[in-house]
C-alpha positions as CSV (number, residue, x, y, z in Angstrom):
1,X,164.5,-24.3,227.0
2,X,163.3,-22.4,230.1
3,X,161.6,-19.8,227.8
4,X,159.8,-22.6,225.9
5,X,158.6,-24.3,229.1
6,X,157.4,-20.9,230.4
7,X,155.5,-20.3,227.2
8,X,154.0,-23.8,227.3
9,X,153.0,-23.3,231.0
10,X,151.3,-20.0,230.1
11,X,149.5,-21.6,227.2
12,X,148.3,-24.4,229.4
13,X,147.1,-22.0,232.1
14,X,145.3,-19.9,229.5
15,X,143.6,-22.9,227.9
16,X,142.7,-24.2,231.3
17,X,141.3,-20.8,232.4
18,X,139.3,-20.6,229.1
19,X,137.9,-24.1,229.5
20,X,136.9,-23.2,233.1
21,X,135.3,-20.0,232.0
22,X,133.4,-21.8,229.1
23,X,132.3,-24.5,231.6
24,X,131.0,-21.8,234.0
25,X,129.2,-20.0,231.1
26,X,127.7,-23.3,229.9
27,X,126.5,-24.1,233.4
28,X,125.1,-20.6,233.8
29,X,123.3,-20.8,230.4
30,X,121.4,-23.9,231.6
31,X,120.0,-22.1,234.6
32,X,116.8,-20.1,233.9
33,X,115.2,-17.5,236.2
34,X,111.7,-16.3,235.4
35,X,110.0,-13.3,237.1
36,X,106.3,-13.8,237.6
37,X,103.8,-11.1,238.5
38,X,100.9,-13.3,239.7
39,X,100.4,-14.5,243.2
40,X,101.1,-18.2,244.0
41,X,99.5,-19.5,247.2
42,X,100.1,-23.3,247.0
43,X,102.0,-26.0,245.2
44,X,99.0,-28.4,245.7
45,X,97.8,-28.5,242.1
46,X,94.1,-29.0,243.2
47,X,93.9,-26.4,245.9
48,X,93.0,-23.3,243.9
49,X,92.7,-23.1,240.1
50,X,94.4,-19.8,239.2
51,X,96.8,-19.2,236.3
52,X,99.8,-18.6,238.6
53,X,99.1,-21.8,240.6
54,X,98.5,-23.8,237.5
55,X,101.6,-22.7,235.7
56,X,103.7,-23.8,238.7
57,X,101.9,-27.1,238.8
58,X,102.4,-27.7,235.1
59,X,106.2,-27.6,235.5
60,X,106.0,-30.6,237.8
61,X,102.7,-32.4,236.7
62,X,101.4,-33.4,233.3
63,X,97.8,-33.3,232.2
64,X,95.8,-35.8,230.2
65,X,95.3,-33.3,227.4
66,X,97.7,-30.4,226.7
67,X,97.2,-27.1,224.9
68,X,99.6,-25.8,222.3
69,X,100.7,-22.2,222.4
70,X,97.8,-21.3,220.0
71,X,95.3,-23.0,222.2
72,X,94.7,-26.1,220.2
73,X,94.4,-29.4,222.0
74,X,97.5,-31.7,222.0
75,X,98.4,-35.1,223.5
76,X,99.6,-35.1,227.0
77,X,99.5,-38.2,229.3
78,X,96.7,-39.3,227.0
79,X,97.9,-39.9,223.4
80,X,94.3,-40.2,222.1
81,X,90.7,-39.7,223.2
82,X,87.4,-40.6,221.7
83,X,83.7,-40.3,222.4
84,X,82.5,-43.9,222.8
85,X,78.9,-42.7,223.2
86,X,77.4,-39.2,224.0
87,X,78.1,-39.8,227.7
88,X,81.3,-41.9,227.6
89,X,84.8,-40.7,226.8
90,X,87.8,-43.1,226.4
91,X,91.4,-42.0,227.0
92,X,94.4,-44.0,225.7
93,X,97.3,-43.3,228.0
94,X,101.0,-42.9,227.2
95,X,103.0,-46.0,228.0
96,X,106.5,-46.0,229.5
97,X,105.9,-42.8,231.6
98,X,107.4,-42.8,235.1
99,X,106.9,-40.5,238.1
100,X,109.8,-38.5,239.4
101,X,110.6,-41.3,241.8
102,X,110.8,-43.9,239.1
103,X,107.5,-45.6,239.7
104,X,105.3,-46.3,236.6
105,X,102.3,-44.1,235.7
106,X,99.1,-45.9,235.1
107,X,95.4,-45.3,234.6
108,X,94.9,-45.9,238.3
109,X,96.7,-42.6,239.0
110,X,94.1,-40.8,236.8
111,X,91.3,-42.4,238.7
112,X,92.9,-41.3,242.0
113,X,93.4,-37.8,240.7
114,X,89.7,-37.4,239.7
115,X,88.7,-38.5,243.2
116,X,91.2,-36.3,245.1
117,X,90.7,-33.1,243.1
118,X,86.9,-33.2,243.6
119,X,87.2,-32.0,247.2
120,X,90.6,-30.9,248.6
121,X,90.1,-29.8,252.2
122,X,90.0,-26.0,252.7
123,X,90.4,-25.4,249.0
124,X,89.6,-21.9,247.8
125,X,88.2,-23.0,244.5
126,X,89.1,-26.2,242.7
127,X,87.8,-28.4,240.0
128,X,84.4,-29.6,241.1
129,X,82.7,-28.0,238.1
130,X,84.5,-30.2,235.6
131,X,84.8,-33.3,237.7
132,X,81.4,-33.7,239.4
133,X,79.5,-34.5,236.1
134,X,81.8,-37.5,235.9
135,X,79.7,-40.3,237.5
136,X,81.8,-43.3,236.4
137,X,85.6,-44.0,236.2
138,X,86.4,-47.3,234.7
139,X,90.1,-48.5,234.5
140,X,89.9,-50.9,231.6
141,X,93.7,-51.5,231.4
142,X,97.0,-50.1,232.7
143,X,96.8,-47.5,230.0
144,X,93.1,-47.2,229.2
145,X,90.4,-45.4,231.1
146,X,86.8,-44.6,230.5
147,X,84.9,-41.6,232.0
148,X,81.1,-41.7,232.1
149,X,79.2,-38.4,232.5
150,X,75.6,-37.6,233.6
151,X,74.9,-35.8,230.4
152,X,76.9,-35.3,227.2
153,X,80.0,-33.2,227.9
154,X,81.5,-32.6,224.4
155,X,84.1,-30.2,225.9
156,X,85.4,-32.6,228.5
157,X,88.9,-33.1,226.9
158,X,89.3,-29.3,226.8
159,X,88.2,-29.0,230.4
160,X,90.8,-31.6,231.5
161,X,93.6,-29.4,230.1
162,X,93.4,-27.6,233.5
163,X,93.7,-30.7,235.7
164,X,97.2,-31.8,236.8
165,X,97.5,-35.6,237.2
166,X,99.0,-36.7,240.5
167,X,100.2,-40.1,241.7
168,X,98.2,-42.4,244.0
169,X,101.3,-43.6,245.8
170,X,102.5,-40.1,246.7
171,X,99.1,-38.5,247.2
172,X,97.0,-41.1,248.8
173,X,97.2,-39.6,252.3
174,X,98.9,-36.3,251.3
175,X,97.7,-32.9,252.5
176,X,98.2,-29.6,250.8
177,X,101.1,-29.0,253.2
178,X,102.7,-32.1,251.9
179,X,102.7,-30.7,248.4
180,X,104.0,-27.4,249.6
181,X,106.9,-29.1,251.4
182,X,107.7,-31.1,248.3
183,X,107.0,-34.4,250.0
184,X,104.1,-35.2,247.7
185,X,105.2,-33.0,244.8
186,X,106.1,-36.0,242.7
187,X,104.9,-35.6,239.1
188,X,105.6,-36.9,235.6
189,X,106.3,-33.4,234.3
190,X,109.4,-31.8,232.7
191,X,110.8,-30.6,236.0
192,X,111.2,-31.9,239.5
193,X,110.6,-30.0,242.7
194,X,113.7,-28.5,244.3
195,X,112.5,-25.9,246.7
196,X,109.7,-23.5,247.7
197,X,109.9,-20.3,249.6
198,X,106.3,-19.0,249.9
199,X,105.9,-15.5,248.5
200,X,109.4,-15.5,247.1
201,X,110.4,-18.4,244.8
202,X,109.9,-21.9,243.5
203,X,112.8,-24.0,242.3
204,X,113.0,-26.9,239.9
205,X,115.6,-29.2,238.4
206,X,115.1,-30.9,235.0
207,X,113.5,-34.3,234.7
208,X,115.8,-36.0,232.3
209,X,113.3,-39.0,232.1
210,X,110.4,-36.9,230.9
211,X,108.6,-38.3,227.9
212,X,108.5,-35.0,226.0
213,X,111.2,-33.0,224.4
214,X,113.9,-32.2,226.9
215,X,114.1,-28.6,228.1
216,X,117.1,-26.4,227.4
217,X,117.3,-25.8,231.2
218,X,118.8,-28.0,233.9
219,X,117.4,-25.8,236.6
220,X,114.6,-23.3,236.8
221,X,113.7,-20.7,239.4
222,X,110.4,-18.9,239.4
223,X,110.7,-15.7,241.3
224,X,107.5,-14.0,242.5
225,X,107.7,-10.3,241.9
226,X,104.3,-8.6,242.0
227,X,105.6,-5.1,241.4
228,X,105.7,-4.5,237.7
229,X,108.4,-1.8,237.8
230,X,110.6,-4.0,240.0
231,X,110.1,-7.0,237.6
232,X,111.0,-5.0,234.6
233,X,114.1,-3.4,236.3
234,X,115.3,-6.9,237.3
235,X,115.2,-8.0,233.7
236,X,117.1,-4.9,232.6
237,X,119.7,-5.5,235.3
238,X,120.3,-9.1,234.2
239,X,119.0,-10.6,237.4
240,X,116.0,-12.2,235.6
241,X,116.0,-14.0,232.2
242,X,112.3,-13.8,231.4
243,X,109.4,-11.8,232.9
244,X,105.7,-11.8,232.2
245,X,103.6,-8.6,232.0
246,X,106.4,-6.1,231.8
247,X,105.7,-2.5,232.6
248,X,103.5,-1.0,229.9
249,X,105.2,2.3,230.2
250,X,108.5,0.7,229.5
251,X,107.4,-1.4,226.5
252,X,108.6,1.1,223.8
253,X,112.0,1.2,225.4
254,X,112.1,-2.6,225.7
255,X,110.9,-3.2,222.1
256,X,113.6,-0.8,220.8
257,X,116.4,-2.5,222.8
258,X,118.7,-5.0,221.1
259,X,119.3,-6.6,224.6
260,X,115.7,-7.5,225.1
261,X,113.0,-9.4,223.1
262,X,109.3,-8.7,223.6
263,X,106.7,-11.4,222.7
264,X,103.0,-10.8,222.7
265,X,99.7,-12.3,221.7
266,X,96.0,-11.4,222.1
267,X,94.9,-13.0,225.3
268,X,91.8,-14.7,226.6
269,X,91.6,-13.1,230.1
270,X,88.9,-10.5,230.7
271,X,88.8,-7.9,233.5
272,X,85.4,-7.1,235.0
273,X,83.5,-5.7,238.0
274,X,81.2,-7.9,239.9
275,X,78.3,-6.3,241.7
276,X,77.5,-8.5,244.7
277,X,73.9,-9.6,244.7
278,X,73.9,-11.3,248.1
279,X,77.0,-10.1,250.1
280,X,77.8,-11.7,253.4
281,X,76.6,-9.9,256.5
282,X,80.1,-8.8,257.3
283,X,80.7,-7.4,253.8
284,X,81.3,-3.6,253.6
285,X,77.8,-1.9,253.7
286,X,76.6,0.3,250.9
287,X,75.6,3.6,252.5
288,X,73.5,6.6,251.6
289,X,75.1,10.1,251.6
290,X,74.2,10.5,255.2
291,X,76.0,7.3,256.2
292,X,73.0,5.1,256.7
293,X,73.1,1.5,255.4
294,X,71.0,0.8,252.4
295,X,69.1,-2.4,252.4
296,X,68.7,-4.3,250.2
297,X,71.8,-3.4,248.3
298,X,71.3,-1.0,245.4
299,X,73.3,-3.5,243.3
300,X,70.4,-5.9,243.3
301,X,68.7,-3.3,241.0
302,X,69.4,-4.0,237.3
303,X,69.1,-0.2,236.5
304,X,71.8,0.6,239.1
305,X,74.2,-2.0,237.6
306,X,73.5,-0.7,234.1
307,X,74.2,2.9,235.3
308,X,77.6,1.8,236.7
309,X,78.4,0.2,233.4
310,X,77.4,3.2,231.3
311,X,79.5,5.5,233.6
312,X,82.7,3.6,232.6
313,X,84.9,4.9,229.8
314,X,86.4,1.5,228.8
315,X,88.4,3.0,225.9
316,X,89.9,5.5,228.2
317,X,90.9,2.8,230.7
318,X,92.4,0.6,227.9
319,X,94.4,3.5,226.3
320,X,95.4,5.7,229.3
321,X,95.4,3.5,232.4
322,X,96.8,0.2,231.1
323,X,98.6,2.0,228.3
324,X,97.3,0.1,225.3
325,X,98.0,-3.4,226.7
326,X,94.3,-4.3,226.7
327,X,91.2,-4.2,224.4
328,X,87.9,-2.7,225.6
329,X,85.0,-5.1,225.7
330,X,81.4,-5.6,226.7
331,X,81.6,-9.4,227.0
332,X,83.8,-12.1,228.5
333,X,85.1,-13.7,225.3
334,X,87.4,-12.0,222.8
335,X,86.7,-12.0,219.0
336,X,87.4,-15.2,217.1
337,X,86.4,-17.5,220.0
338,X,83.3,-19.7,220.0
339,X,80.7,-17.7,221.9
340,X,81.9,-14.2,221.1
341,X,78.9,-12.1,220.0
342,X,79.8,-9.6,217.3
343,X,76.5,-7.9,217.8
344,X,77.2,-7.2,221.5
345,X,79.2,-3.9,221.3
346,X,81.4,-2.3,223.9
347,X,78.9,-0.4,226.1
348,X,78.6,3.3,225.4
349,X,80.1,5.8,227.8
350,X,77.0,7.8,228.6
351,X,77.0,9.8,231.9
352,X,73.6,11.4,231.3
353,X,71.9,8.1,230.8
354,X,73.7,6.6,233.8
355,X,72.4,9.5,236.0
356,X,68.9,9.0,234.6
357,X,68.9,5.3,235.4
358,X,70.1,6.0,239.0
359,X,67.2,8.4,239.5
360,X,64.7,5.9,238.1
361,X,66.1,3.3,240.4
362,X,65.5,5.6,243.4
363,X,69.0,6.8,244.0
364,X,69.2,10.3,242.5
365,X,71.9,11.3,245.0
366,X,73.9,8.2,244.5
367,X,75.4,6.2,247.4
368,X,78.7,5.2,249.0
369,X,80.3,1.9,247.8
370,X,83.5,-0.1,248.6
371,X,85.3,-1.6,245.6
372,X,87.7,-4.4,246.5
373,X,90.6,-5.6,244.4
374,X,93.7,-7.7,244.7
375,X,96.9,-5.6,244.4
376,X,99.2,-8.3,243.3
377,X,97.3,-10.4,240.8
378,X,96.9,-8.6,237.5
379,X,98.7,-5.5,236.1
380,X,97.3,-2.1,237.1
381,X,94.4,-3.5,239.1
382,X,94.7,-0.7,241.7
383,X,95.0,2.0,239.1
384,X,92.0,0.6,237.2
385,X,90.0,0.6,240.5
386,X,91.0,4.2,241.1
387,X,89.9,5.2,237.6
388,X,86.5,3.5,238.1
389,X,86.1,5.4,241.4
390,X,86.7,8.7,239.6
391,X,84.3,7.8,236.8
392,X,81.5,6.7,239.2
393,X,81.9,9.8,241.3
394,X,80.6,11.8,238.4
395,X,77.2,10.1,238.8
396,X,77.1,10.5,242.6
397,X,78.6,7.1,243.6
398,X,81.4,7.7,246.1
399,X,83.9,4.8,246.0
400,X,86.4,3.6,248.6
401,X,89.1,1.4,247.2
402,X,90.0,-1.7,249.3
403,X,93.2,-3.2,247.8
404,X,94.7,-6.3,249.4
405,X,97.1,-9.2,248.6
406,X,95.5,-11.9,246.5
407,X,95.7,-14.5,249.4
408,X,93.4,-12.2,251.4
409,X,91.3,-11.2,248.5
410,X,90.6,-14.8,247.4
411,X,89.7,-15.9,251.0
412,X,87.3,-13.0,251.5
413,X,85.8,-13.4,248.1
414,X,85.0,-17.1,248.7
415,X,83.1,-15.9,251.8
416,X,81.3,-13.2,249.8
417,X,82.8,-10.5,252.0
418,X,82.7,-7.8,249.3
419,X,80.1,-5.2,248.2
420,X,81.6,-5.2,244.7
421,X,85.0,-6.3,243.4
422,X,87.3,-6.0,240.5
423,X,88.2,-9.5,239.1
424,X,89.4,-11.3,236.0
425,X,88.7,-14.6,234.3
426,X,91.2,-16.5,232.1
427,X,88.6,-18.2,229.8
428,X,91.0,-21.1,229.7
429,X,88.3,-23.4,228.4
430,X,88.6,-21.5,225.1
431,X,84.8,-21.1,224.8
432,X,81.9,-19.5,226.6
433,X,80.6,-22.2,229.0
434,X,83.5,-22.2,231.5
435,X,82.6,-18.8,232.9
436,X,78.9,-19.4,232.7
437,X,79.3,-22.6,234.8
438,X,81.8,-21.5,237.3
439,X,81.2,-17.7,237.8
440,X,77.6,-17.0,236.9
441,X,75.7,-20.3,237.5
442,X,73.7,-20.7,240.7
443,X,75.9,-22.3,243.4
444,X,75.2,-26.0,243.8
445,X,77.1,-28.6,245.8
446,X,75.4,-31.3,243.8
447,X,76.6,-30.1,240.4
448,X,79.8,-28.3,241.4
449,X,78.4,-25.2,239.5
450,X,79.0,-21.6,240.7
451,X,82.3,-22.5,242.4
452,X,83.5,-18.9,242.0
453,X,80.1,-17.2,242.1
454,X,81.1,-15.0,245.0
455,X,78.2,-12.6,244.2
456,X,75.6,-15.3,244.9
457,X,74.0,-14.3,241.6
458,X,71.2,-16.7,240.5
459,X,69.2,-16.7,237.2
460,X,67.3,-19.9,236.4
461,X,67.0,-18.9,232.7
462,X,70.8,-18.5,232.5
463,X,71.3,-21.8,234.3
464,X,69.0,-23.6,231.8
465,X,71.0,-22.0,228.8
466,X,74.3,-23.0,230.4
467,X,73.2,-26.6,230.9
468,X,71.9,-26.8,227.3
469,X,75.2,-25.3,226.0
470,X,77.4,-27.6,228.0
471,X,75.6,-30.7,226.8
472,X,75.1,-29.7,223.1
473,X,77.2,-31.9,220.8
474,X,76.4,-29.9,217.6
475,X,78.9,-27.0,217.6
476,X,76.7,-24.6,215.7
477,X,73.8,-25.2,218.1
478,X,76.2,-24.9,221.0
479,X,77.4,-21.6,219.8
480,X,73.9,-20.3,219.4
481,X,73.1,-21.2,223.0
482,X,76.3,-19.4,224.2
483,X,75.4,-16.3,222.2
484,X,71.9,-16.3,223.8
485,X,73.6,-16.5,227.2
486,X,75.9,-13.6,226.3
487,X,72.9,-11.4,225.5
488,X,71.1,-12.4,228.7
489,X,74.2,-11.6,230.8
490,X,74.7,-8.3,229.0
491,X,71.1,-7.3,229.5
492,X,71.1,-8.3,233.2
493,X,74.5,-6.7,233.8
494,X,75.4,-9.6,236.2
495,X,79.0,-8.8,235.6
496,X,80.5,-5.6,234.1
497,X,83.2,-6.6,231.6
498,X,85.9,-3.9,231.0
499,X,88.7,-5.2,228.7
500,X,90.7,-8.2,227.5
501,X,94.4,-8.4,228.3
502,X,97.2,-8.8,225.9
503,X,99.7,-11.4,227.0
504,X,103.2,-10.0,227.0
505,X,106.6,-11.4,227.9
506,X,110.1,-9.9,227.8
507,X,113.3,-11.9,227.7
508,X,117.0,-11.3,227.5
509,X,118.1,-10.8,223.9
510,X,119.7,-14.2,223.6
511,X,116.4,-15.9,224.5
512,X,113.0,-16.1,223.0
513,X,109.6,-17.0,224.5
514,X,106.9,-18.7,222.4
515,X,103.8,-16.6,223.4
516,X,100.8,-18.5,224.6
517,X,97.2,-17.5,224.2
518,X,96.5,-19.1,227.6
519,X,99.0,-16.8,229.3
520,X,101.0,-19.6,231.0
521,X,104.6,-18.8,231.5
522,X,106.4,-22.2,231.1
523,X,110.1,-22.8,231.1
524,X,109.7,-25.4,228.3
525,X,108.6,-22.5,226.0
526,X,111.8,-20.5,226.6
527,X,114.6,-21.2,224.1
528,X,118.1,-20.0,223.3
529,X,118.5,-18.0,220.1
530,X,121.6,-17.6,217.9
531,X,123.8,-14.8,219.3
């Protein structure tokens, strides 16, 4: 009898221990940790429109219109939209949606968002370019809103995929600090704010009342790990479940491992050099070989800009510096996207012609230039800057690399405090006018154009093409206008495109990530797989 009781007790303890272990494993399985390489500088969704900031915001806040992983438009807080007239769009809003605090979402919140996002105090670059053309906002019902624009904006639903919708009741008097503290971070999205340690991590818990498909994960932590080697090592050590932009040198090993899954897709982001046309007085000076300041800047000369472009071996950078994780280009849009010009090739690598152009421009001995870059924003930015410096030295241009955290870089860039800089653009509008309007258009407070035109570049002919393309309803005519703009930009060398990124993620072997063309890393796209 004693033996039977002992056996039963042991069985009970074993079953209890097994149940406890299973419970722990189940609880652990519902926690997801993602390692991000990009720099996040605010939880205010309207403070600065960058991919890292936006992906954080999109965990908490929904948009009127979403994008599927392949880039196609999908319903978000708006279930339908239609063009009532060339200058009026109507959006039918989703009913039964509540904010994280339980209050109902209505069209009034959309109206509030459009007003707030227009001009957030001290913002580094927000959404004025897409909002300022909206001259009228009419709430025609709790779940119906009409937007009137100054001219036809056929791409408005696409533009609005970037804009997080915030609540009036939480955001009415809220500052950026209130969003960062979590006080105003009340959205309708799939996750609720849980915690934020700047420069380190953002934490969420699942919103079980979300209108969409419930996520697999009850809690999510986004860890900010700018160093690509550290990020990859954390995945291999099991400290991280998912990472974006794994180390390119480790990709063969990761792809061969049965403990890791790699997902990739051709991306929209382009890396480029911007020669500053009107740098701020306190920007690094461009000097002659004797150390005297050259005024005006040599970069105002089109021949000099073309010489710098011709002196770049883009294929070499794509193959040897970023190790095959990019595709060389001479324009900002990848193939297959409206506005890509198949007749604009990758610029030739021609040192002799580059030297000849410098001589013709009056700089046979070259000059000294400072190239600025963020060191924690995109993979291999410092290594690419160093490669450019080496290539330009062969035509007599001596380059000093000024690498800095993205928070410093973005602040200095907004003040035009560079001589030239290495930058990138996500092309998240999925066509050519977004970059034209925001990066290359003449800066204008009235239109909101040129919001990221740090170079102070201005070309009236390009502005006219941009305006015509933005307002053209006929897609074939619209594409023709964008192609004309591509040719103009290429001829003027107002930016120097280098390559398009490939979007790459790595996950633990029991997980999969649905790769996105817009490069967003979203917890809702991470799923368990069969063991």
